[in-house]
C-alpha positions in Angstrom: -28.3 0.2 -44.6 -29.9 3.4 -43.6 -27.8 6.3 -43.6 -28.4 8.6 -40.6 -25.3 10.8 -41.1 -27.6 13.8 -41.9 -28.3 13.9 -38.2 -25.4 15.6 -36.4 -26.4 13.8 -33.1 -25.0 10.7 -34.7 -21.5 12.0 -34.7 -21.5 12.0 -30.8 -23.8 8.9 -30.4 -23.0 6.7 -33.5 -25.7 4.3 -34.6 -24.6 0.8 -34.6 -27.9 -0.3 -35.9 -29.0 2.6 -38.1 -32.0 0.6 -39.3 -33.5 0.7 -35.7 -35.1 3.4 -33.9 -32.4 5.6 -32.1 -33.3 6.5 -28.5 -31.4 9.2 -26.7 -32.3 9.5 -23.2 -31.8 8.6 -19.6 -34.1 6.5 -17.2 -35.7 9.6 -15.7 -39.5 10.0 -15.3 -39.6 11.6 -18.7 -37.1 9.2 -20.4 -38.6 6.0 -19.3 -41.9 6.8 -21.0 -40.2 6.2 -24.3 -38.1 3.2 -23.3 -41.2 1.5 -21.7 -43.2 2.3 -24.8 -40.6 0.8 -27.1 -40.4 -2.3 -24.8 -44.2 -2.7 -24.8 -44.5 -2.4 -28.6 -41.6 -4.7 -29.3 -40.1 -2.1 -32.0 -36.5 -2.7 -32.5 -34.4 0.2 -31.1 -31.0 1.2 -30.1 -30.6 3.1 -26.8 -27.9 5.8 -26.3 -27.2 7.3 -22.9 -27.3 11.0 -22.7 -25.8 11.9 -19.4 -27.6 15.0 -18.2 -25.6 15.2 -15.1 -22.6 16.1 -17.5 -24.8 18.6 -19.6 -24.6 16.3 -22.6 -28.1 17.3 -23.6 -26.7 20.9 -24.1 -24.0 19.8 -26.6 -24.4 21.1 -30.1 -25.1 17.5 -31.3 -27.9 16.9 -28.9 -29.3 20.4 -29.5 -29.4 19.7 -33.2 -32.1 17.1 -32.6 -33.8 18.9 -29.7 -33.1 22.6 -29.3 -34.8 22.6 -26.0 -32.1 20.4 -24.6 -34.2 17.9 -22.9 -34.3 14.1 -23.2 -35.8 11.9 -24.4 -35.5 12.3 -28.3 -35.6 9.7 -31.1 -34.7 9.1 -34.7 -37.0 6.7 -36.5 -35.2 5.7 -39.8 -38.5 4.4 -41.1 -40.7 7.5 -40.8 -44.2 7.7 -41.9 -43.3 9.0 -45.4 -40.6 6.6 -46.0 -37.9 8.8 -44.8 -36.2 9.2 -41.3 -38.1 11.3 -38.7 -36.6 13.1 -35.6 -38.8 13.8 -32.7 -38.4 15.2 -29.1 -41.0 15.7 -26.4 -41.9 12.6 -24.6 -45.6 13.0 -25.0 -45.3 13.6 -28.8 -43.0 10.4 -29.1 -45.6 8.3 -27.2 -48.4 9.4 -29.7 -46.1 8.7 -32.7 -45.1 5.2 -31.5 -48.7 4.4 -30.8 -49.9 5.4 -34.1 -47.0 3.8 -35.9 -47.7 0.5 -34.1 -51.5 0.7 -33.6 -50.9 -0.1 -29.9 -51.9 1.5 -26.6 -54.0 4.3 -28.1 -57.6 3.5 -29.0 -58.8 3.5 -32.6 -62.1 5.0 -32.0 -62.1 8.9 -32.1 -63.8 9.5 -28.8 -61.6 7.1 -26.8 -58.6 8.3 -28.7 -59.1 11.9 -27.7 -59.9 10.9 -24.0 -56.6 9.1 -23.9 -54.8 12.1 -25.2 -56.2 14.3 -22.7 -54.8 12.3 -19.9 -51.4 12.2 -21.6 -51.7 16.0 -21.8 -52.7 16.1 -18.2 -49.5 14.3 -17.2 -47.3 16.6 -19.5 -49.0 19.9 -18.3 -49.6 19.1 -14.6 -48.2 15.9 -13.1 -44.6 16.2 -14.6 -44.0 19.9 -13.8 -45.5 19.7 -10.3 -44.0 16.5 -9.3 -40.7 17.7 -10.6 -40.8 20.9 -8.4 -41.6 18.7 -5.4 -38.4 16.7 -6.3 -36.3 19.8 -6.7 -37.5 21.5 -3.4 -37.5 18.2 -1.3 -34.6 16.2 -2.5 -32.1 18.3 -4.5 -30.8 21.9 -4.1 -34.1 23.4 -3.1 -34.3 21.5 0.0 -31.7 23.9 1.6 -33.8 27.0 0.9 -35.0 28.5 4.2 -38.3 29.6 2.8 -40.5 26.4 2.7 -43.5 28.1 1.0 -42.5 26.8 -2.6 -42.2 23.3 -1.3 -45.5 23.5 0.3 -47.1 24.9 -2.7 -46.0 22.2 -5.0 -46.6 19.4 -2.5 -50.1 20.6 -2.0 -50.7 20.8 -5.8 -49.2 17.3 -6.2 -51.4 15.9 -3.6 -54.4 17.5 -5.5 -53.2 15.9 -8.7 -52.9 12.5 -7.1 -56.4 12.9 -5.8 -57.6 13.5 -9.6 -55.9 10.2 -10.5 -57.4 8.6 -7.4 -60.9 9.4 -8.5 -60.4 8.5 -12.1 -59.0 5.1 -11.0 -61.9 4.4 -8.7 -63.7 2.0 -10.9 -61.2 1.0 -13.3 -57.8 -0.8 -13.4 -56.2 1.6 -15.9 -56.7 5.3 -16.6 -58.9 4.5 -19.7 -60.7 1.6 -18.2 -59.9 -2.0 -19.1 -57.1 -1.2 -21.5 -53.7 -0.2 -20.7 -52.7 2.9 -22.8 -50.1 5.6 -23.3 -51.9 7.5 -20.6 -50.7 5.0 -18.1 -47.3 4.9 -19.6 -47.0 8.7 -19.4 -47.8 8.7 -15.6 -46.3 5.6 -14.1 -42.7 6.8 -13.9 -43.7 10.1 -12.4 -45.8 8.6 -9.6 -43.1 5.9 -9.0 -40.5 8.8 -8.7 -42.4 11.0 -6.5 -42.9 8.3 -3.7 -39.7 6.4 -4.4 -36.7 8.4 -5.6 -38.0 11.6 -4.3 -39.2 10.2 -1.0 -42.2 12.5 -1.0 -44.9 10.0 -0.1 -45.6 11.5 3.2 -45.6 15.0 2.0 -48.3 14.3 -0.5 -50.3 11.8 2.0 -49.6 8.9 -0.5 -50.6 6.4 2.0 -54.1 7.7 2.2 -54.6 6.7 -1.3 -56.1 3.3 -2.4 -56.5 3.3 -6.2 -53.3 5.0 -7.3 -51.0 2.7 -5.3 -52.8 -0.4 -6.7 -52.6 1.0 -10.3 -48.9 1.7 -9.8 -48.5 -1.8 -8.6 -50.1 -3.2 -11.6 -48.1 -1.1 -13.8 -44.7 -2.0 -12.3 -45.5 -5.7 -12.6 -45.6 -5.5 -16.3 -42.3 -7.0 -17.7 -41.9 -4.4 -20.4 -42.2 -1.6 -17.7 -39.5 -3.3 -15.5 -37.1 -3.5 -18.5 -38.0 0.0 -19.6 -37.2 1.6 -16.3 -33.6 0.7 -16.5 -33.0 1.8 -20.2 -30.5 3.3 -21.1 -28.4 2.0 -18.3 -27.3 4.8 -15.9 -23.6 5.5 -15.9 -21.5 4.0 -13.2 
């Protein structure tokens, strides 16, 4: 049996199946990227709920795996060099799992780099901007008297949706006919923006055609449906 005792995080979240990938997360837009990918690839894994509402991601055990204190993170007991590997940052984990399985990332160099650029587009633009809309529209920021920050982030999110809308004008998925980690990276964020954040009107979501159709296609995938609820939220 694989020994993961060298990883302090396993003291707080013990591995019942140490031979499987250990997932530490919560079904947030960033967290579900990895749970969806794991469901899509069929890799065996064990999910562990990290309750960020109780600051569990800032405990010494979690920080030992991700010093940035953010979910998700994984330990793969069967790393590329025959030893366990620990990873954080959802985009890096998506790329790792895609290369491990040979799935959802094109093998050809040109298409591979084009896919990665859309993953980085989500990481650098969609995630941060949509997240700020969530803060200023739904969470504590909604009580700020100054509404200029909300307008700024809503306007930028609307622009980013327009970039996706154009990209999807003549294709079912971001990379064309093939569903990839670019789609997996973006699906949870678009869903959250118009669903949980309730910001559809702010970003003129109803004026779009291609993005809603793409989101519907993605959410219809059984692996996506399962991944959106893993790990189970507390309570």
